[in-house]
C-alpha positions in Angstrom: 133.1 36.4 2.9 132.2 40.1 2.6 129.1 41.9 3.9 127.2 41.8 0.5 127.8 38.1 0.2 126.6 37.6 3.7 123.4 39.4 3.0 122.9 37.4 -0.1 123.4 34.1 1.7 120.9 35.2 4.4 118.4 36.2 1.8 118.8 32.8 0.0 118.5 31.0 3.3 115.3 32.9 4.3 113.8 32.2 0.8 114.5 28.5 1.2 113.1 28.5 4.8 109.9 30.4 4.1 109.3 29.7 0.4 108.5 32.0 -2.5 105.0 32.7 -1.4 105.9 33.8 2.1 104.8 37.4 1.6 105.0 38.4 5.2 108.7 37.7 5.1 109.2 39.6 1.9 110.3 42.8 3.6 113.2 41.0 5.3 114.1 39.3 2.0 114.0 42.5 0.1 116.3 44.3 2.6 118.9 41.5 2.5 118.9 41.2 -1.3 119.1 45.0 -1.6 122.1 45.1 0.8 123.7 42.4 -1.2 123.2 44.3 -4.5 120.9 41.5 -5.9 118.5 44.1 -7.2 116.2 41.8 -9.2 115.3 39.7 -6.2 115.1 42.8 -4.0 112.5 44.3 -6.4 110.5 41.1 -6.6 110.3 40.9 -2.9 109.2 44.6 -2.7 106.4 43.7 -5.0 105.4 40.7 -2.8 105.6 42.8 0.3 103.4 45.6 -1.3 100.8 43.1 -2.4 100.7 41.5 1.0 100.3 44.9 2.6 97.3 45.7 0.3 95.7 42.4 1.4 96.1 43.5 5.0 94.7 47.0 4.2 98.1 48.6 5.1 97.9 50.9 2.2 100.6 53.4 3.3 103.0 50.6 3.9 102.2 49.1 0.4 102.9 52.5 -1.2 106.3 52.6 0.4 107.2 49.2 -0.9 106.2 49.9 -4.4 107.9 53.3 -4.4 111.1 51.7 -3.1 110.9 49.1 -5.8 110.5 51.7 -8.5 113.5 53.6 -7.2 115.7 50.5 -7.6 114.7 49.8 -11.2 117.4 52.0 -12.7 120.0 49.5 -11.5 118.5 46.8 -13.7 119.2 46.3 -17.4 116.5 47.4 -19.8 114.4 44.6 -21.3 111.2 42.6 -20.9 111.9 41.5 -17.4 112.5 45.0 -16.1 109.3 46.2 -17.9 107.3 43.4 -16.2 108.6 44.4 -12.9 107.8 48.1 -13.4 104.4 47.2 -14.6 103.7 45.2 -11.4 105.0 48.1 -9.3 103.0 50.7 -11.1 99.8 48.7 -10.8 100.4 48.1 -7.1 101.2 51.7 -6.4 98.1 52.8 -8.2 96.0 50.5 -6.1 97.6 51.7 -2.9 96.9 55.3 -3.7 93.4 54.5 -4.8 92.5 52.7 -1.6 94.2 55.3 0.6 93.3 58.6 -1.2 90.1 57.6 -3.0 89.2 56.8 -6.6 89.9 60.4 -7.7 93.5 60.2 -6.7 95.8 61.9 -9.2 98.7 59.8 -7.9 96.8 56.6 -8.7 95.9 58.0 -12.1 99.6 58.7 -12.9 100.7 55.2 -11.9 97.9 53.5 -13.9 98.6 55.7 -16.9 102.3 54.6 -16.8 101.1 51.0 -16.5 98.9 51.4 -19.5 101.8 52.8 -21.5 104.0 49.9 -20.6 101.3 47.4 -21.6 100.7 49.2 -24.9 104.4 48.7 -25.8 104.4 45.0 -25.0 101.0 44.1 -26.5 97.6 43.4 -25.1 97.4 41.4 -21.9 95.4 40.9 -18.7 97.6 43.6 -17.1 96.3 46.1 -19.7 92.8 45.4 -18.4 94.1 45.9 -14.9 95.4 49.4 -15.9 92.4 50.4 -18.1 89.6 49.9 -15.6 91.1 52.1 -12.8 91.7 54.8 -15.4 88.0 54.5 -16.3 87.1 54.8 -12.7 89.2 58.0 -12.5 87.6 59.5 -15.5 84.2 58.8 -14.0 85.2 60.3 -10.7 86.3 63.6 -12.2 83.0 63.7 -14.1 84.1 62.6 -17.6 81.5 59.8 -18.0 81.9 59.5 -21.8 85.6 58.8 -21.4 85.0 56.4 -18.6 82.6 54.4 -20.7 85.1 54.3 -23.6 87.9 53.0 -21.4 85.6 50.4 -19.7 84.4 49.1 -23.0 88.0 48.9 -24.2 88.9 46.9 -21.1 86.2 44.3 -21.7 87.2 44.0 -25.4 90.9 43.4 -24.4 90.0 40.9 -21.7 87.9 38.9 -24.3 90.6 39.0 -26.9 93.3 37.7 -24.4 90.7 35.1 -23.2 91.4 35.6 -19.5 88.2 34.5 -17.7 89.2 36.2 -14.4 89.8 39.6 -16.1 86.7 39.2 -18.3 84.7 39.0 -15.1 86.5 42.0 -13.7 85.9 44.0 -16.9 82.1 43.1 -16.8 82.0 44.3 -13.2 83.5 47.6 -14.0 81.6 48.3 -17.2 78.4 47.6 -15.2 79.5 50.3 -12.7 80.1 52.8 -15.4 76.8 52.0 -17.1 74.9 52.6 -13.9 76.2 56.2 -13.8 75.0 56.6 -17.4 71.5 55.7 -16.3 71.6 52.4 -18.2 70.4 50.3 -15.3 69.3 47.1 -17.0 72.6 46.7 -18.8 74.4 47.6 -15.5 72.7 44.7 -13.6 73.3 42.3 -16.5 77.1 42.9 -16.4 77.2 42.5 -12.6 75.3 39.3 -12.9 78.2 37.8 -15.0 80.6 37.9 -12.1 78.0 37.1 -9.5 77.1 33.9 -11.3 80.7 32.8 -11.8 82.1 34.1 -8.5 84.3 31.7 -6.5 86.0 33.1 -3.5 89.2 31.1 -3.8 89.5 31.7 -7.6 88.9 35.4 -7.2 91.1 35.9 -4.1 94.1 37.1 -6.0 92.1 40.0 -7.2 92.0 41.4 -3.7 95.8 41.9 -3.8 95.6 43.5 -7.3 92.6 45.7 -6.8 92.1 46.0 -3.1 88.6 44.5 -2.8 86.7 41.3 -3.3 84.7 41.3 -6.5 82.0 39.0 -5.1 81.2 41.7 -2.5 81.4 44.7 -4.8 79.4 43.1 -7.6 76.6 42.3 -5.2 76.7 45.8 -4.0 76.8 47.5 -7.4 73.9 45.4 -8.6 71.8 46.7 -5.7 71.8 50.4 -6.7 70.5 49.9 -10.2 68.0 47.2 -9.0 66.5 49.7 -6.6 66.2 52.4 -9.2 64.7 49.9 -11.6 61.9 49.3 -9.1 63.1 46.4 -7.0 63.9 47.9 -3.6 63.5 44.7 -1.6 65.7 42.7 -4.0 68.3 45.5 -3.8 68.3 45.3 0.0 68.7 41.5 -0.2 71.8 41.9 -2.4 73.2 44.3 0.2 72.7 41.8 2.9 74.4 39.1 0.8 77.4 41.5 0.2 77.7 42.2 3.9 77.5 38.5 4.8 80.2 37.6 2.2 82.5 40.4 3.4 82.2 39.3 7.0 83.3 35.8 6.0 86.9 37.0 5.7 88.9 39.7 7.4 89.0 42.4 4.7 88.0 45.8 5.9 87.8 47.6 2.6 85.3 45.0 1.1 83.2 45.4 4.3 83.2 49.2 4.2 82.1 49.0 0.6 79.2 46.7 1.5 78.2 49.1 4.3 78.3 52.0 1.8 76.2 50.3 -0.8 73.6 49.4 1.9 73.5 52.9 3.3 72.7 54.3 -0.2 70.0 51.7 -0.9 68.3 52.7 2.4 68.6 56.3 1.2 66.9 55.5 -2.1 64.2 53.7 -0.2 63.5 56.8 1.9 64.8 55.2 5.2 67.0 57.9 6.6 67.5 56.4 10.0 68.7 53.1 8.6 71.0 54.8 6.2 72.5 56.7 9.1 73.1 53.5 11.0 75.2 52.1 8.2 76.8 55.5 7.9 78.1 55.1 11.5 79.5 51.6 10.6 81.2 53.1 7.5 82.7 56.0 9.5 84.1 53.6 12.1 85.9 51.5 9.5 86.9 54.5 7.4 88.4 56.3 10.4 90.3 53.2 11.6 91.8 52.3 8.2 92.0 55.7 6.5 89.4 55.2 3.8 88.9 58.9 2.9 86.3 58.4 0.2 84.1 56.3 2.6 84.4 59.0 5.3 82.8 61.3 2.8 80.0 58.8 2.0 79.5 58.2 5.7 78.9 62.0 6.2 76.1 61.9 3.6 74.2 59.1 5.4 74.8 60.6 8.9 73.5 63.9 7.5 70.3 62.2 6.4 69.8 60.8 9.9 70.3 64.2 11.5 67.9 66.0 9.2 65.3 63.3 9.8 65.6 64.1 13.5 65.0 67.8 12.7 68.7 68.8 13.2 68.9 70.6 9.9 72.0 72.7 10.7 74.0 69.7 11.8 72.9 67.7 8.8 73.9 70.4 6.4 77.3 70.6 8.1 77.8 66.9 7.5 76.9 67.2 3.8 79.3 70.1 3.3 82.0 68.0 4.9 81.2 65.3 2.4 81.5 67.6 -0.6 84.7 69.1 0.8 86.3 65.6 1.3 85.2 64.6 -2.2 86.7 67.7 -3.8 89.9 67.3 -1.9 90.1 63.8 -3.2 89.4 65.0 -6.8 85.9 63.5 -7.0 83.1 65.3 -8.7 80.9 62.4 -9.6 78.6 62.4 -6.6 78.3 66.1 -5.9 75.4 66.7 -8.3 73.2 64.0 -6.8 74.1 65.0 -3.2 73.2 68.7 -3.9 69.9 67.6 -5.5 69.0 65.5 -2.5 70.0 68.3 -0.1 67.9 70.7 -2.1 64.8 68.4 -1.9 65.2 68.0 1.9 65.6 71.7 2.4 62.4 72.3 0.5 60.6 70.0 2.8 62.1 71.9 5.8 60.8 75.2 4.3 64.4 76.5 3.7 63.6 77.7 0.2 66.5 80.1 -0.3 69.0 77.5 0.8 67.3 74.9 -1.5 67.7 77.3 -4.4 71.4 77.7 -3.6 72.0 73.9 -3.6 70.1 73.4 -6.8 71.9 76.2 -8.6 75.2 74.7 -7.5 74.1 71.3 -8.8 73.2 72.9 -12.2 76.7 74.3 -12.5 78.1 70.7 -12.7 78.3 70.1 -16.4 77.8 66.3 -16.8 74.4 64.5 -17.0 73.9 61.2 -15.2 71.6 58.6 -13.7 70.1 61.1 -11.2 68.6 63.5 -13.9 65.0 62.5 -12.9 65.8 63.4 -9.2 67.1 66.8 -10.3 64.1 67.6 -12.4 61.7 66.4 -9.7 63.4 68.6 -7.1 63.4 71.6 -9.6 59.6 71.2 -9.9 59.2 71.1 -6.1 61.3 74.2 -5.7 59.4 76.1 -8.4 56.1 75.2 -6.6 57.5 76.4 -3.3 58.5 79.6 -4.9 55.0 80.2 -6.2 55.8 79.8 -9.9 53.0 78.9 -12.4 51.6 75.4 -12.3 52.5 75.0 -15.9 56.2 75.5 -15.1 56.0 73.1 -12.2 54.2 70.5 -14.3 56.8 70.7 -17.1 59.5 69.8 -14.6 57.6 66.8 -13.2 56.7 65.5 -16.7 60.4 65.9 -17.8 61.5 63.9 -14.7 59.0 61.2 -15.6 60.1 61.1 -19.3 63.8 60.7 -18.3 62.9 58.0 -15.8 60.9 56.1 -18.4 63.8 56.3 -20.8 66.1 54.8 -18.1 63.4 52.3 -17.1 63.9 53.7 -13.6 60.5 52.9 -12.1 61.6 54.1 -8.6 62.4 57.6 -9.9 59.3 57.6 -12.1 57.1 56.8 -9.1 58.6 59.7 -7.1 58.1 62.1 -10.0 54.5 60.8 -10.6 53.8 61.3 -6.9 54.9 64.9 -7.1 52.8 65.4 -10.3 49.8 63.8 -8.7 50.0 66.2 -5.7 50.2 69.1 -8.1 47.1 68.0 -10.0 45.3 67.2 -6.8 45.8 70.8 -5.7 44.4 71.9 -9.0 41.3 69.8 -8.6 42.3 67.3 -11.3 41.6 64.3 -9.1 41.0 61.7 -11.8 44.0 62.6 -13.8 46.2 62.5 -10.7 44.8 59.1 -9.7 45.2 57.7 -13.2 48.8 58.9 -13.6 49.9 57.6 -10.1 48.0 54.3 -10.4 49.7 53.5 -13.7 53.1 53.5 -12.0 52.0 52.3 -8.5 50.3 49.1 -9.9 53.5 48.1 -11.6 55.3 47.4 -8.3 55.3 44.0 -6.7 57.6 44.7 -3.7 58.8 47.5 -1.4 55.4 48.3 0.0 56.9 48.9 3.5 59.0 51.8 2.1 58.0 55.4 2.9 57.8 56.2 -0.8 55.3 53.5 -1.8 53.4 54.1 1.4 53.1 57.8 0.5 51.8 56.8 -2.9 49.3 54.5 -1.4 48.0 57.1 1.0 47.6 59.7 -1.8 45.7 57.2 -4.0 43.4 56.7 -1.0 42.8 60.4 -0.8 42.1 60.6 -4.6 39.5 57.8 -4.5 
């Protein structure tokens, strides 16, 4: 028996001993079959090994397996079987890069684009959905929100045509995420509810290997942000707590860091900087341990909030600059505009007017418009007021913020803009107008009365009585 035959016999023996699904043994199997020149089985085991590594959050290792598998494809004859193997490898490689380098990863985009091209040749399938939604994510992350929406809607349409319930749920999840960034919050929540209602951990577990996270966790998290902006801050926080509890039921760090990130942002929306910073620390710990670059960036935002709340402005600004730098290195532009607007607003409160103007000007240079337009206009009005501009100019900004928030049904942002407008009118002696405008928004709320924002509104209404 020659060496190649020996390796093949060992590979077959291992396969019989450990079974087809023994992914932890796939590396050994792949090496033996490769040495034996049995390339089809070597590639199949590289796919299994890569998927298993993603499940373990070993994203570098996963990338190496998928890359090695792709390198061996040339030894296989062209045809449907080779196409299916390349498709699995490209989808896996895209996920590995996305989890390691962030959702703006150019390497992930190239892998998913190739996967989409392969799917297009062979006809519509669930795998086409698997390629389309990461491409939609990439488009959103680089700031092309119209293209992101187009791809996400296409993904849902394909999933419905191929009648795959699992991928229909995945497509709803992703379309909901994209709609959130378009400021279509009610629709966003409705799409997340589809997967939340049908979620079954065992049924959805294969999605962890394909996409790197648990969709029960991420759908709960992504329903929380629009819920908060729609005016349900307590319900939003409850969703975050449910996401964390679910992520802690199984050992999957990426799902858990996602839940921490969503919770940190909800606390930021609620005006609770110290609590946001607490979850920022938890995010940073996991991101550092497992190399989640995009979540390191998000953690710096929340940690910066905590520092500024303690009066440590210079340190807080340094954290935010780190966040923006990390996002830019990862190719992400989506969150810079909202970050800069938030930073500008906090700088105004600190009396750092020149720095606030610099941050707002930088935010204005970012071309796209998104869900945080009301925040940007509210901050612009506050800045104009601090710079001594005419009350009419300031009022125009606040009214514009209110108008956009009403169009988005974003009661939370409408309240913040109405609070700014009421303070302006109070300073002008227009007490009754201020009270009427603020009361109209404040009385709508049925929860969140322990948040600093609603407490500030209640205090101002008391002053205006």
